[in-house]
N, C-alpha and C positions, 0 to 999 in steps of 0.2 A: 706433593706440592700442595699446599693448603689454598690455593688461588684457583676458582673456576676459571676456565678459559672461555665459557659462554656469559655474555653479559647482555642484560635487557634494561628497558627504559620504558615508561609509559608514555605515550604522545598525546599532547594536547588535541581534545576534540572540540572544535569551536561548535556553539550550538545553531551557529547560521550556515556551515558546511552543508552543501547538497548533496555530498556523497557519504556513504557511510563510513564512520571512522575506523581507521586502523589502531586497535588499543594499544598494541606493545610492538616493540621494534626488537630484534634481536641481533647480535654481532658477535663475532668471535675475534679473540685476541692471542697472538701468538705466545707459546710457552716462554720465549727467552725474554720476555719483559721482567718476568718475576725471577730469572735466574742470576743476573749480575754476572760476575766472573765465576767461571768453571771452577767448582771446588774439586779438590784432590780425592780421588777414590770414588768418583762418581759412578753408579751401577751402570752396564753396559751390556745391549744384547748381544746375543749370539752373532756371527756373521750372517749366517741365512736369515735370522729375524730382524737384523739392521738392514740387509736389503728389502725385505718387505715392508719395514716399517719407513724407509726413507731417511733414518737417522741412527747412529750407533748408541745414543744415550735416550732411554725411556722418558726422562724428564723433559727432554724436547720434542716429544712425539704428539703431534695433534693431528687427529683424523679429521678428514672431511667431514660436514655432516651429510645425511642422506639426500638426493634429488628428491625435490617434491614430485609427488606422483609415482614415486618409486615401489612403493607397497600398495598392496589392493586394499580397497575399501573394508575398513575393520579391522585391518592389520597395523602393527606397530613396529617400530625399530628396534 
Protein backbone atom coordinates (compact mmCIF):
# COMPACT_ATOMS: atom_id res chain seq x y z
CA UNK A 1 0.00 0.00 0.00
CA UNK A 2 1.28 3.42 -0.82
CA UNK A 3 -0.53 5.32 1.95
CA UNK A 4 0.90 5.83 5.41
CA UNK A 5 -1.43 4.86 8.26
CA UNK A 6 0.08 7.51 10.55
CA UNK A 7 -0.82 11.14 9.87
CA UNK A 8 0.33 14.32 11.60
CA UNK A 9 -0.36 18.03 11.57
CA UNK A 10 1.24 21.11 13.08
CA UNK A 11 -0.78 22.74 15.85
CA UNK A 12 -1.20 26.51 15.99
CA UNK A 13 0.59 27.96 19.01
CA UNK A 14 -0.65 31.32 20.18
CA UNK A 15 2.04 33.75 21.30
CA UNK A 16 -0.20 34.59 24.29
CA UNK A 17 -0.71 31.01 25.49
CA UNK A 18 0.47 30.52 29.09
CA UNK A 19 1.34 26.85 28.51
CA UNK A 20 4.23 25.43 26.50
CA UNK A 21 2.95 24.58 23.01
CA UNK A 22 2.38 21.09 21.67
CA UNK A 23 3.95 21.42 18.24
CA UNK A 24 2.61 18.34 16.45
CA UNK A 25 -0.38 16.01 16.81
CA UNK A 26 -0.28 12.43 15.51
CA UNK A 27 -3.17 10.09 14.69
CA UNK A 28 -3.63 6.75 12.98
CA UNK A 29 -6.04 5.93 10.15
CA UNK A 30 -7.37 2.40 9.56
CA UNK A 31 -6.00 0.66 6.45
CA UNK A 32 -9.49 -0.19 5.14
CA UNK A 33 -9.92 3.51 4.22
CA UNK A 34 -7.52 3.00 1.31
CA UNK A 35 -8.68 -0.42 0.12
CA UNK A 36 -12.23 0.11 -1.18
CA UNK A 37 -13.52 -3.18 -2.56
CA UNK A 38 -11.50 -6.29 -1.87
CA UNK A 39 -9.56 -7.12 -5.02
CA UNK A 40 -9.41 -10.76 -6.11
CA UNK A 41 -6.20 -12.62 -5.28
CA UNK A 42 -5.34 -10.45 -2.28
CA UNK A 43 -2.36 -12.05 -0.41
CA UNK A 44 -3.23 -13.86 2.82
CA UNK A 45 -1.41 -14.70 6.03
CA UNK A 46 -1.04 -18.34 7.04
CA UNK A 47 -3.67 -19.39 9.62
CA UNK A 48 -1.13 -19.11 12.47
CA UNK A 49 0.04 -15.65 11.33
CA UNK A 50 -3.58 -14.52 10.82
CA UNK A 51 -4.39 -15.38 14.45
CA UNK A 52 -1.31 -13.47 15.64
CA UNK A 53 -2.08 -10.39 13.51
CA UNK A 54 -5.86 -10.39 13.98
CA UNK A 55 -6.62 -10.37 10.25
CA UNK A 56 -6.29 -12.74 7.32
CA UNK A 57 -5.02 -10.08 4.91
CA UNK A 58 -1.69 -8.25 5.33
CA UNK A 59 -3.19 -5.18 3.59
CA UNK A 60 -5.62 -4.79 6.52
CA UNK A 61 -3.04 -5.23 9.29
CA UNK A 62 -2.53 -2.17 11.45
CA UNK A 63 -0.37 -2.64 14.56
CA UNK A 64 -0.98 -0.61 17.69
CA UNK A 65 1.68 2.00 18.45
CA UNK A 66 3.87 1.23 21.47
CA UNK A 67 2.63 2.69 24.74
CA UNK A 68 4.37 5.80 26.00
CA UNK A 69 6.96 4.91 28.61
CA UNK A 70 7.13 1.32 27.40
CA UNK A 71 10.82 1.64 26.58
CA UNK A 72 13.62 2.71 28.87
CA UNK A 73 15.28 6.06 28.39
CA UNK A 74 17.57 6.09 25.35
CA UNK A 75 15.86 3.03 23.82
CA UNK A 76 13.73 3.28 20.69
CA UNK A 77 11.02 1.08 19.19
